[in-house]
C-alpha positions in Angstrom: -81.2 -23.2 -106.8 -82.8 -22.8 -103.1 -81.0 -20.4 -100.8 -81.8 -20.9 -96.6 -80.6 -20.0 -93.2 -78.7 -22.5 -92.0 -77.2 -20.5 -88.7 -78.8 -17.8 -87.0 -77.5 -16.5 -83.6 -78.3 -13.8 -81.2 -76.0 -12.4 -78.1 -78.5 -11.2 -75.3 -77.0 -7.9 -73.1 -77.9 -8.7 -69.3 -77.7 -5.8 -66.5 -79.8 -5.8 -63.2 -78.8 -2.7 -61.5 -78.3 0.9 -63.6 -75.1 3.0 -63.2 -77.3 5.0 -60.2 -78.1 1.2 -58.7 -81.7 1.7 -60.0 -82.8 -2.3 -60.4 -84.6 -4.1 -63.0 -87.4 -6.0 -60.6 -88.0 -8.4 -63.6 -83.6 -9.5 -63.4 -83.2 -9.5 -59.5 -82.2 -12.9 -58.9 -83.3 -14.0 -55.0 -80.5 -13.5 -52.5 -81.0 -12.8 -48.5 -80.1 -9.2 -47.8 -76.7 -11.3 -45.9 -75.8 -12.4 -49.4 -76.5 -9.1 -50.6 -74.3 -7.5 -48.0 -71.7 -10.1 -48.5 -70.8 -9.7 -52.3 -70.5 -5.6 -50.7 -67.8 -6.6 -48.3 -65.7 -8.6 -50.8 -66.2 -6.0 -53.2 -65.2 -3.5 -50.4 -62.2 -5.8 -49.1 -60.4 -6.3 -52.7 -60.6 -2.5 -53.5 -58.4 -1.5 -50.0 -56.2 -4.7 -50.5 -55.3 -3.9 -53.9 -54.7 -0.7 -53.0 -52.5 -1.6 -50.6 -50.6 -3.9 -53.0 -50.0 -0.8 -54.8 -48.7 1.0 -51.5 -46.4 -2.2 -50.9 -45.2 -2.1 -54.8 -44.4 1.6 -54.4 -42.1 0.9 -51.7 -40.4 -1.8 -53.1 -42.1 -4.1 -51.1 -43.3 -6.3 -53.7 -42.7 -6.5 -57.3 -44.6 -5.5 -60.4 -48.4 -6.5 -60.5 -52.3 -6.0 -62.2 -54.6 -3.8 -60.2 -58.2 -4.3 -60.6 -59.6 -1.4 -59.6 -63.0 -0.6 -61.3 -62.9 -4.7 -61.8 -64.8 -5.5 -58.7 -67.5 -7.2 -59.4 -66.0 -10.2 -60.7 -66.8 -11.4 -56.6 -70.5 -12.2 -57.9 -69.2 -15.4 -59.7 -67.8 -16.5 -55.7 -71.3 -16.7 -55.1 -72.2 -18.8 -57.7 -69.0 -21.3 -57.6 -69.4 -24.2 -55.0 -66.7 -25.5 -52.9 -66.0 -28.6 -55.1 -65.7 -26.3 -58.1 -62.5 -24.9 -59.3 -60.9 -21.7 -60.8 -58.2 -21.2 -63.2 -57.5 -17.4 -63.2 -55.5 -14.8 -64.9 -53.7 -12.1 -63.5 -57.1 -9.8 -62.7 -58.8 -11.9 -60.7 -57.4 -11.3 -57.2 -60.7 -10.1 -55.9 -62.8 -13.9 -57.2 -60.2 -15.2 -55.4 -60.2 -13.2 -51.9 -64.0 -13.7 -52.2 -63.1 -17.6 -52.8 -62.1 -17.7 -49.4 -58.2 -17.6 -50.3 -56.2 -14.8 -47.7 -54.6 -11.5 -48.4 -51.4 -12.5 -47.4 -51.5 -15.4 -50.2 -50.9 -12.3 -53.2 -49.2 -10.0 -51.3 -46.8 -13.5 -50.9 -46.8 -14.7 -54.9 -46.5 -10.5 -55.3 -43.9 -11.3 -53.1 -41.4 -13.8 -54.9 -43.1 -16.7 -52.8 -44.5 -18.9 -54.9 -46.1 -20.9 -52.1 -48.6 -18.0 -52.0 -50.1 -19.5 -55.4 -51.4 -22.5 -53.2 -53.8 -20.1 -51.7 -55.2 -21.4 -48.3 -55.8 -24.6 -50.2 -58.5 -23.8 -52.2 -59.4 -25.5 -55.8 -57.9 -22.4 -57.7 -54.7 -22.8 -60.5 -51.8 -21.0 -60.4 -52.4 -17.3 -61.6 -51.6 -17.9 -65.6 -50.0 -14.0 -67.0 -48.7 -16.0 -70.6 -52.4 -14.1 -72.8 -54.8 -17.1 -72.9 -52.6 -20.0 -72.0 -54.7 -21.5 -69.1 -58.6 -21.8 -70.9 -57.0 -25.0 -72.0 -56.5 -26.4 -68.6 -59.6 -25.4 -67.5 -61.0 -27.3 -70.2 -58.5 -30.6 -69.2 -60.0 -30.5 -65.7 -63.4 -29.9 -66.8 -63.0 -33.0 -69.2 -61.7 -34.9 -66.3 -64.6 -34.3 -64.3 -67.1 -34.9 -67.0 -65.1 -39.0 -67.6 -65.7 -39.3 -63.7 -69.6 -38.1 -63.9 -68.7 -35.5 -60.9 -70.9 -33.0 -60.9 -68.3 -29.9 -60.5 -67.5 -27.5 -62.8 -64.4 -24.9 -64.0 -64.6 -21.2 -63.9 -61.8 -19.6 -66.0 -61.4 -16.4 -66.3 -59.2 -14.2 -69.2 -59.3 -10.9 -70.5 -60.1 -9.6 -74.5 -57.1 -10.0 -75.3 -56.5 -13.8 -74.9 -59.7 -14.1 -77.7 -57.1 -13.1 -80.0 -54.9 -15.8 -79.1 -55.3 -19.4 -80.6 -55.4 -21.2 -77.6 -58.5 -19.5 -76.7 -60.0 -21.1 -79.9 -59.1 -24.5 -79.2 -60.2 -24.3 -76.0 -63.6 -23.4 -77.1 -63.5 -26.0 -80.0 -62.8 -28.2 -77.3 -65.0 -27.6 -74.9 -67.8 -27.6 -77.4 -67.3 -30.5 -78.7 -67.1 -33.1 -75.3 -69.7 -30.9 -74.2 -67.5 -30.5 -70.8 -68.2 -28.7 -67.9 -66.6 -25.4 -68.2 -67.3 -21.8 -68.0 -65.5 -18.8 -69.6 -65.5 -15.8 -68.4 -63.9 -13.1 -70.6 -62.7 -9.7 -68.7 -63.5 -7.3 -71.4 -61.9 -4.4 -69.7 -61.5 -2.5 -73.0 -57.5 -3.3 -73.2 -55.0 -5.2 -74.0 -52.0 -3.3 -72.4 -52.5 -0.3 -74.9 -54.4 -2.0 -77.6 -58.1 -0.9 -77.4 -60.8 -3.4 -77.8 -61.7 -1.9 -81.3 -58.5 -2.6 -82.4 -58.5 -6.1 -81.4 -61.8 -7.7 -82.9 -63.8 -6.3 -85.6 -67.2 -8.4 -84.3 -69.4 -6.1 -81.9 -69.3 -8.5 -79.2 -67.0 -11.0 -77.6 -69.2 -13.2 -76.5 -70.5 -14.0 -80.2 -67.3 -16.0 -80.7 -69.1 -18.8 -78.4 -71.5 -19.0 -81.1 -68.9 -20.1 -83.8 -68.2 -23.0 -81.4 -71.5 -24.0 -80.3 -71.9 -22.7 -77.3 -74.0 -19.9 -75.4 -72.8 -16.5 -75.8 -73.8 -14.4 -73.5 -72.9 -10.0 -72.6 -73.3 -8.9 -69.1 -72.5 -5.6 -67.5 -69.6 -6.6 -65.7 -69.6 -3.7 -63.4 -73.0 -4.8 -62.1 -72.1 -7.3 -59.4 -75.7 -8.7 -59.6 -76.2 -8.7 -63.0 -72.5 -11.3 -63.4 -74.0 -13.2 -60.9 -77.3 -14.2 -62.2 -75.7 -14.9 -65.6 -72.9 -16.9 -63.4 -75.2 -18.8 -61.6 -77.2 -19.7 -64.5 -74.3 -21.0 -66.7 -72.3 -22.8 -64.1 -75.7 -24.7 -62.9 -76.2 -25.1 -66.6 -72.7 -26.8 -67.0 -73.0 -28.7 -63.4 -75.8 -30.5 -65.6 -74.7 -31.8 -68.4 -76.0 -28.3 -70.5 -72.3 -27.7 -71.8 -69.7 -24.7 -71.9 -71.1 -20.9 -71.7 -69.2 -17.9 -73.1 -69.9 -14.6 -70.9 -68.6 -11.8 -71.9 -68.3 -9.4 -68.9 -68.2 -5.5 -70.3 -65.9 -3.6 -67.7 -63.3 -1.2 -66.9 -59.4 -1.1 -66.2 -59.1 2.3 -64.1 -55.9 2.2 -63.2 -52.6 1.1 -65.4 -52.2 -2.1 -67.0 -49.9 -3.3 -64.9 -47.7 -1.2 -62.3 -45.2 -1.2 -65.0 -47.5 0.8 -67.3 -48.2 4.4 -67.8 -51.8 4.1 -69.2 -52.5 8.2 -69.8 -50.4 8.3 -73.3 -53.1 5.7 -75.0 -56.4 6.9 -73.7 -57.8 10.3 -72.0 -59.2 11.6 -68.9 -62.7 12.0 -70.3 -62.9 8.5 -71.2 -61.9 7.2 -67.5 -64.4 10.0 -66.1 -66.8 8.2 -67.9 -66.2 4.9 -66.3 -66.1 6.3 -62.9 -69.1 7.0 -62.9 -70.2 3.4 -63.3 -67.7 2.6 -60.6 -69.2 -1.3 -59.2 -68.8 -0.6 -55.9 -70.9 3.2 -55.7 -73.5 1.2 -57.6 -74.0 -1.8 -55.6 -74.2 1.3 -52.8 -76.3 2.8 -53.7 -78.8 -0.1 -54.6 -78.4 -1.2 -50.8 -79.1 2.4 -49.9 -82.5 1.6 -51.5 -83.1 -1.3 -49.5 -82.0 0.3 -46.3 -78.8 -2.2 -45.7 -76.1 0.3 -46.4 -75.5 3.5 -43.6 -72.6 5.4 -43.3 -71.7 3.9 -39.8 -71.6 0.5 -41.5 -69.2 1.7 -44.0 -66.7 3.1 -41.9 -67.0 0.1 -39.4 -66.2 -2.1 -42.3 -63.7 0.0 -43.4 -62.0 -0.1 -40.2 -62.6 -4.1 -39.8 -60.8 -4.9 -43.2 -58.0 -2.7 -43.0 -57.0 -4.0 -40.0 -56.7 -7.7 -41.3 -55.1 -6.7 -44.1 -52.3 -4.7 -41.9 -52.3 -8.6 -40.1 -51.9 -10.3 -43.6 -48.7 -7.6 -44.6 -47.2 -8.8 -41.1 -47.6 -12.7 -42.1 -46.2 -12.0 -45.1 -43.6 -9.8 -44.4 -42.0 -12.0 -41.4 -41.3 -14.7 -43.5 -37.9 -15.6 -45.0 -36.9 -14.4 -48.0 -37.6 -17.1 -50.7 -35.6 -19.9 -51.5 -34.7 -20.2 -54.8 -35.5 -23.8 -55.3 -39.1 -22.8 -55.0 -40.3 -22.4 -58.4 -39.9 -25.9 -59.1 -41.4 -27.3 -55.6 -45.2 -26.0 -57.1 -45.2 -26.8 -60.8 -46.4 -30.4 -60.1 -47.8 -32.8 -57.4 -44.1 -34.6 -58.0 -41.2 -33.1 -60.1 -40.3 -34.4 -62.9 -37.0 -35.8 -63.3 -36.1 -32.9 -65.6 -37.3 -30.1 -63.0 -35.6 -31.6 -60.3 -31.9 -31.6 -62.6 -33.0 -27.8 -63.0 -33.5 -26.9 -59.5 -30.2 -28.6 -58.8 -28.6 -26.9 -61.4 -29.5 -23.5 -60.4 -28.7 -24.0 -56.8 -25.2 -25.0 -57.2 -24.7 -21.6 -59.5 -26.5 -19.8 -56.4 -23.9 -22.0 -54.1 -21.1 -20.9 -56.5 -22.3 -17.3 -56.5 -22.1 -17.1 -53.1 -18.9 -18.9 -52.6 -20.1 -22.1 -50.4 -18.2 -24.7 -52.8 
């Protein structure tokens, strides 16, 4: 009886910029000077807008939210997507959502209790999914519809490393691969699922290799390198667009802040670990690279910061000028047309509220 190898796979790791911003010229994507500066602008905007989110939450002006500090290089995917493509996000993709054209006040409204904020200024972005790992199935469904309609559109879906331990993740990958739908799966491996470290979630050497088990390409990327993120995203997205099937992309990054504003990460990780990743900050890395290209100056940085902060303060004013969210709003944006069951639930809740307020 002979033995033979029936499967052999590999996972590549892609890095364009090292931690000091030095580039591998053989891997540099072809981007204009303006596109390079745009990637940097998006990351700086995301960090400043995220910092404002934290201040608003600490002041009781919005509810609990998840910071994106250290994961801003996700904006590289925005440059790779086209206007008619779709994004199906989890709860740590604010940088990407803003880069795709959403307004800062959309996020502030969302975490302030306004369901309408999830419309994201009319963009092709599904509502943020807080349940872990459930939404990739929705992404696959949308992508399957595009394939059945012969539409050259792609769906990008994001989730954390913890989602790869959920059954829905595996079902989504299997379905996507079997039907070869135009969907790209982006796993933001930020090293923790709340307080559980990556090494305790999976014994696999990489998370990207989980795609190989389902017959799709799996690739690992330095998730703090915005140029590498763009390079890999563009290749995977265009492959999917023209019938090449799905890809699982593992973005190796780090959550430098707490899991959410209700968490205390000092209880489960060390300062040494955090300091290690601070030296790999995606914004500083890109800044170093732009300096070598003579595209960054302190004056430009200062002007950029002033412009962004002014824009964000206007967004806060727009958000806080809104009246209090209505009790029935949570039912109004779930489906395009409310089901009879949702209508019944909304009426029941409104009647209860009226009784509480003495209106009936």
